[in-house]
N, C-alpha and C positions, 0 to 999 in steps of 0.2 A: 422706411417706411410705415404710414399709419396703419394702428390698430384698436377695435374698443374693445369693452368688457368682453363681449360673446367669443372675441378672437382670443383673447386670453384666456377665457375659460376652456377655448377649445386645444391652449398649448398642455395648460395643467391636465387636460386629457390623455394629452398624448405623452405627457409627464408621467401619468397613472400608468403608462402601459410600459414605459422604459422601467419603471420602478418595479414593476411587476416580472417582466424580464430577469432583472438584475439580480433578483433573489434567487432563480433558478439557475442550478448550477448545469451548462452547457448552453444556457440562451442569453444574449447580450444585448444590454441597453442600446446598445450603437445601431445594431439591425433595426431595432424601431424606430429607433431616431432616421435613419436612412430611409424606413419606407414609408415614414411619415412625412416627409419631405423637408426635415428640419435640421438634418445631420449639418450641410455646411455652415447654416445659420448660428447652430449651438458652437462651434468650433472656431467661426469668428469671433462670437462673444465671449469665448472664455478668453482666446489668445489677447483680447482688447484692455484684461486684467495684467496690466502694465507701469512700467515706470510712472510712466504719463498720467495714467488713471489713477494711480496709487497719490500721486502728486497731488493730484486733486481731491482726493479723500481726507487726505492728510493735514493738508492746509483750510480746509473746512466749504471745499468746494463742491459738497454733496449732491447739488442736482447735476453739475458740471460730469462728477464721477458715475452716477446714477445714467447719463443720457451716453457716457463713453465707453460703457459696459454693454448696453441693452438691459438697462436692470430690469426692466419690466419683463422681458420674454424671459432672462434667467430666474427671475422672483416666482414668473406663473409654472416654469418648467422646472425648478427644482421644488417648490409648495405639490406638485404633483407627485414628483417621484418620494417625496420625503411620506405623503401621505399613503401612496402604495404601499411603501415599503415596511411602515407601522403595521399598518393593516393587515396586508398580506403575507409578513413572515412567519404566523404561524399558519395560516392557511395553505398556503404552499409546500412548507414542510410535510404539515399533514398531509396534503394531496398524494405528495411524491413517495411516502411511507405507505398510504393505504390504498390509492389509485395509480399506480405509477405508471400502470401500460396509456392508460388514457389520458394523462395528463401530458406525458411524452409522445403521444400521439400527436395529439394537439401542433405542441413545438415543434414536430418534425414537419408537418404539413407548412406552418409559419415561416420555418427557417429556409426548407425546400423552395420555398415561395421568392421568398426574400432573395435567395441565391439569383433565383430567375430575372425577376426586374431588374437588381442590380445590374449584372451583368448586361442588359438591353442599353443602359447607360453608355455602354463601352461603344463610342464614335468608329473605331477602325481595328479590326483585331488583326495581327499582325505576331511576326516574333517574340517580340516583345514582351506583348499584353499576353500571349499566352504561356509565356515562361514565368512572367509574373502570377498568372494564374494558379499555374501550376506549383509555383511556391510557397504561395498562400496554402494551397490544400495541403501541401507536405507537414508544412507547420502546425496548420492546424490540427491535423489530423494526429500528427506526434503528441502535442499538447493532450488531446483527449486521452491518450493511449498510456500518458505519463504516470506514474504510481505516484499517492499521496505520501508525505512524508510524515514524521515526528516534529515539530518543530517548537521551540521558544516561547514564554507568553509574555519577556521581557518587553516593556513597553518602546524601545528604539526600534525591536522588529516587526511590532504591532504598527509604528509609523511606516515601517518599508513594504510593508504588506499594505498597507492604505497607498502606497504611490503604486507600487505595481500593478495590482486591483484596480485601479481606477483608469489607468491607461489601456488594460485589458477592455474594463467596460464602455469606452468609445471606440473601442474597435469591431466593427461588426463582423460576426463568427466567432472572435473571444471573447469567451465567457468570462467577465472578473470573478464571478462567484466562484467557478471550476476552479480559476486562478488562486483559488484563497482555499478552493479542498488540495490543491497539490500543494500548496505550502502549510496545509495543515490547520489552519485557521477559519475555514467556513461557518462549523459548529460553534467556536469559539465566538466568531463576530454575532452570527443569529444569536446566538444565548445573549451578548449583548445588548442585544436589542431588542428582544422579548422581555430582558429584565430592565430594560432604561439602564444601563449602565453609560453613565454619561462619561465617566474619567477615559475609558475602554473606547469608547466612539468618539470622543475627541480629540485622543491620538490618532487615532485611525483616520477621522475626519483630516487633521491638519496635514497626514501625508496623503491624504488623497488630493487637498486642495494645492499642494506641490507638485505632485505627480500630474493632474491633468492641466495645470499652468504652463507645462514645462511643453508636456507632449503634444497638446492642441496644436502648438505653433510648428512642430516639425508634422503633423497630418494636414496642416492648412497650408503649407507651404507645398508637400507634396501634390495635395488636389488641387492647386493653381496652377504648377509647372507642369506635373506629370501626371494629368489626370485621367488617362485612360491607363496607363500600367497601375496607379494608384488603385481606380477602381477596381481592375483586372484582378490585381490582390486581396484586397476586399472581399470579392466575389467567392476567390479562392477559399477565404477564411473560412466562409462561410456553408460551403460545399463542404471543406476537409471537417466545420465541425459536426456533420449529421451524424457521424460516429459516434457521437456521446449523445445524443438526443432520441436514437433507435428506441423505438418504446421497449418491445422484447429484451429480459437483461436477466441473470442471472446471479445471483451476490457469492463473491467469492473471499470475501474476507468484510468482517463487522468491525465495530467499534462498541463499548460501553460509555453512556454519558454520565456526568458527576449522579444525575438521578437513579440512574441504574437501567434504564431503558439500553436495549440495545438496535444499532440501527447499522444500515450497510454502510461501508467505506469503499470496496474496491468492487466493481461487475464488470461483467463481458456481455458482448449482444450475444444471443442466439435465434433462431428460426422461429418466427410466430407460433405460439403456443398458448395463446388463450386472448379473449374477446376481441378477436379478429375483425370483426363486422363491426364493432365499437369503434376499434381502433379505427381503420380505413375513415368511417366519416367522421369522428373529429381529425383528421389529416385534411381531409377535405375541406372542413371547416374553414383550418388553419391558413388552408392555400386561400379561400375563398376570402377569406377576413383582409389578407395583403392585399389580395387583387381590389378588395373595394378601397383598403388605405390609399393604394396607388391610385386610384382611378380619383378620389376624392382629391389628392395632395397635388393632383393634375389640374382640375379644376382649378383650384386655390390658387396654384400656379398662374394658371391664364386670366383670373380676373386682377391679380395683382401687377401681373404687366399689359393689361389693358389702358 
């Protein structure tokens, strides 16, 4: 596929959207990749980092390696994700603390619309796809109600967290950030991002690389050979994850940061009790944004296939 500089700039913007989602516990970067039409290309590009392409790299055939892994696409996407994570980590964590209802409302609309548009990609509904959808929903719902645990900060465990979280990050509906919350390492990694703790980030990143290059093969195979069943499960993941992004919550348990700040750790959903009009408006905005991105990606697909 031939692309120009404008195309790669647009891919970087999509990466920024993925990065913004990935720093929110409850929203998946995989969801963003799906609704902007780059999910399968992302999986195929990651999957292409294999023995053959690595042989090209280590034998000095760097241009061949770059082409083999769809390097321009991956570089543009990772650049956008990196920019977004580094610039938005503080903003998102601030908004989650100071304007939680409004930001969760926006993401609720976004995930709800994503569930609808992803499910439209299922060509035939039957007992297999319905069962897969229900299983995906139950798994995602269970993940959202699981209780965070206290875990060690040993480098090996941080490496393992990277492997597990990155797999969730490329699954639409399953938030890698929320998996980190469950593993007790979300705020630890966010602090590492803020403080530019390259040792911790490097260990986490190495785990993420191993995890994503392995798991992407499983997902890519499933999408090619069991398309409708896989899409149904991914849509179920999204629907089940709505429990996590419900805007109105009350804090059940808090934790104290190293700087002495008290922050929420465990929350439970409650009925709407504040900022109802603003929240509904932001839900609509989130839904409309997904609708716009869906139409945009469909137009882009039509141009490519012409």
